[in-house]
C-alpha positions as CSV (number, residue, x, y, z in Angstrom):
1,M,110.6,116.4,87.5
2,D,112.9,113.6,86.3
3,S,114.6,111.0,88.3
4,P,118.3,111.7,88.9
5,P,120.8,110.7,86.2
6,P,124.4,109.7,87.2
7,V,125.9,113.2,87.0
8,A,127.3,115.7,89.4
9,P,124.8,117.6,91.5
10,L,125.4,120.9,89.8
11,E,124.9,119.4,86.4
12,Y,121.8,117.6,87.7
13,L,120.3,121.0,88.8
14,R,121.3,122.7,85.6
15,R,119.7,120.0,83.4
16,Q,116.4,120.2,85.5
17,L,116.2,123.9,85.2
18,E,116.9,123.9,81.6
19,R,113.9,121.8,81.0
20,F,112.0,125.2,81.3
21,A,114.5,127.6,79.6
22,P,118.1,127.6,78.3
23,L,120.7,129.3,80.7
24,P,123.8,130.4,78.9
25,N,127.0,129.7,80.8
26,D,127.5,133.4,81.9
27,E,124.0,133.4,83.5
28,W,124.1,129.9,84.9
29,E,127.4,130.7,86.7
30,L,125.7,133.3,88.9
31,L,123.8,130.7,90.9
32,P,126.5,128.1,91.9
33,P,128.4,130.5,94.4
34,H,125.1,130.7,96.5
35,L,124.6,126.9,96.6
36,E,125.0,125.0,99.8
37,E,124.6,121.0,99.9
38,R,122.9,119.9,103.1
39,T,122.0,116.4,104.6
40,L,118.4,116.4,106.2
41,P,117.4,113.4,108.5
42,K,114.2,111.8,108.4
43,G,111.6,113.5,110.3
44,A,113.2,117.0,110.0
45,L,111.1,120.0,109.0
46,F,112.6,121.8,106.0
47,V,109.8,124.3,106.4
48,E,107.8,124.7,109.6
49,A,104.5,126.5,109.8
50,G,104.7,129.8,111.7
51,K,108.3,130.4,110.8
52,R,110.1,132.2,108.1
53,A,111.7,129.8,105.5
54,P,113.4,132.1,102.9
55,W,115.1,129.5,101.1
56,V,114.8,127.1,98.0
57,A,116.0,123.5,97.9
58,F,116.7,121.2,95.0
59,V,116.3,117.6,96.0
60,L,119.2,115.4,95.1
61,A,118.1,112.4,97.1
62,G,115.1,111.6,99.5
63,T,111.4,112.5,99.8
64,F,109.4,115.2,101.4
65,R,105.8,115.8,102.3
66,Q,104.2,119.2,102.1
67,Y,101.1,119.6,104.5
68,Y,98.8,122.1,106.3
69,T,97.6,121.5,109.8
70,V,93.8,122.2,110.0
71,D,92.1,121.7,113.5
72,G,95.0,119.6,114.6
73,V,94.6,117.3,111.5
74,E,97.6,117.1,108.9
75,R,96.4,117.5,105.3
76,S,99.1,116.4,102.8
77,T,99.1,118.6,99.6
78,Y,102.2,117.7,97.8
79,F,105.2,115.4,97.7
80,Y,108.7,116.1,96.6
81,L,111.3,113.6,95.2
82,E,114.6,113.6,93.3
83,G,114.8,116.4,90.8
84,D,112.1,118.7,92.4
85,L,112.5,122.2,93.6
86,L,110.7,123.0,96.9
87,C,110.1,126.0,99.2
88,D,107.4,128.1,100.9
89,Y,106.7,129.8,97.8
90,L,103.9,132.1,99.1
91,G,105.8,132.9,102.2
92,C,108.9,133.8,100.1
93,L,106.8,136.0,97.8
94,R,105.2,137.8,100.6
95,G,108.0,137.9,103.1
96,R,105.8,136.2,105.7
97,P,106.1,133.1,108.0
98,A,105.1,129.8,106.5
99,G,101.5,128.7,106.5
100,L,102.6,125.2,105.6
101,S,105.1,122.6,106.8
102,I,107.5,120.5,104.6
103,E,108.7,117.3,106.4
104,V,111.6,115.0,105.4
105,L,110.1,111.5,104.9
106,E,113.4,109.8,103.7
107,A,116.7,111.1,104.7
108,A,117.6,113.5,102.1
109,Q,120.4,115.5,100.3
110,V,119.6,118.9,98.8
111,L,121.1,122.0,97.2
112,C,119.9,125.1,99.1
113,F,120.0,128.7,98.1
114,P,118.3,131.9,99.4
115,Y,115.0,132.8,97.6
116,E,116.3,136.3,97.4
117,V,119.1,135.2,95.2
118,I,117.0,133.7,92.6
119,D,114.5,136.5,92.8
120,T,117.2,138.9,92.0
121,L,118.3,136.9,89.0
122,Y,114.7,136.8,87.8
123,R,114.4,140.5,87.8
124,Q,117.9,141.4,86.5
125,R,119.0,138.7,84.1
126,P,117.0,137.9,80.9
127,A,117.5,134.2,80.9
128,W,116.7,133.8,84.4
129,G,113.6,136.1,84.1
130,T,112.4,133.6,81.3
131,L,113.1,130.6,83.6
132,G,111.2,132.3,86.3
133,R,108.1,132.8,84.2
134,K,108.2,129.2,82.9
135,L,108.6,127.9,86.6
136,A,105.5,130.0,87.8
137,E,103.4,128.8,84.6
138,Y,104.4,125.2,85.5
139,L,103.3,125.7,89.2
140,A,100.2,127.5,88.3
141,A,99.1,124.7,85.8
142,G,99.8,122.2,88.4
143,L,97.7,123.9,91.1
144,E,94.9,124.3,88.7
145,E,94.9,120.7,87.8
146,R,95.0,119.7,91.4
147,M,92.1,122.0,92.3
148,V,90.0,120.7,89.5
149,S,90.8,117.1,90.4
150,L,89.6,117.6,94.0
151,L,86.4,119.4,92.9
152,T,85.3,117.3,90.0
153,E,86.8,113.9,90.2
154,R,85.9,110.8,92.4
155,P,88.7,109.5,94.7
156,E,89.3,106.5,92.3
157,A,90.0,108.7,89.4
158,R,92.4,110.7,91.6
159,Y,94.1,107.5,92.5
160,A,94.3,106.5,88.9
161,A,96.2,109.8,88.0
162,L,98.8,108.9,90.5
163,L,99.4,105.6,88.6
164,A,100.2,107.7,85.5
165,G,103.5,109.1,84.5
166,N,106.2,109.6,87.0
167,K,103.8,110.0,89.8
168,T,104.1,106.2,90.1
169,R,107.2,107.1,92.3
170,I,104.9,108.5,94.9
171,L,102.9,105.2,95.5
172,E,106.2,103.3,95.7
173,R,107.9,105.6,98.3
174,I,105.3,107.5,100.2
175,P,103.4,105.9,103.2
176,Q,99.8,105.0,102.6
177,Q,98.2,107.4,105.1
178,Y,99.9,110.5,103.5
179,I,98.7,109.3,100.0
180,A,95.1,109.0,101.5
181,S,95.3,112.6,103.0
182,Y,96.6,113.8,99.6
183,L,93.7,112.2,97.8
184,G,91.2,113.6,100.3
185,I,90.1,110.2,101.6
186,T,90.8,107.9,104.6
187,P,93.4,105.2,104.7
188,V,90.6,102.6,104.7
189,S,88.9,104.0,101.5
190,L,92.5,104.0,99.8
191,S,92.8,100.3,100.8
192,R,89.5,99.7,99.2
193,I,90.3,101.4,96.0
194,R,93.7,99.6,95.7
195,G,91.9,96.3,96.4
196,R,89.5,97.0,93.6
197,R,92.3,97.8,91.1
198,G,94.5,95.1,92.3
199,A,97.2,97.6,93.1
């Protein structure tokens, strides 16, 4: 999503959501009573594998890393920055403990709300239902692109994709070892790719 404009947190959240579908005032006003602003320190786990995490966060400031631990090795799968929504989506859908972890990489400010709140809005209010469908489509498309990239592209092509669009922010703010893990390569391989590209 986009970088934060100089507006109040609620206005920022609404603008980002309305990139997917309009929310008339009477429907938008159903969400703010459930919002809680939180400060999260660097190194904290917003979601911890094996534990329930039935909430959603909207990132006002800071960065996050999503990862799975496989045979003791952490595999980074996504990064969240300002303007992004994050949650243990699969765990929320199925009512199960998280299979992943989401770590705070930079001290963060977020707006949090229970997943059940927005799930109820999706089911009961037309504008929210449209928004939920659009968000799900956005997520599904992103996952498909990521899967195809990992299966069909060479590491250098995957790195080049990070240089495109707003993903450049990831290279500027995420430690290199996590970027390498996200690309499915070692930090040494990433250094070589960056050296060849002069970046």
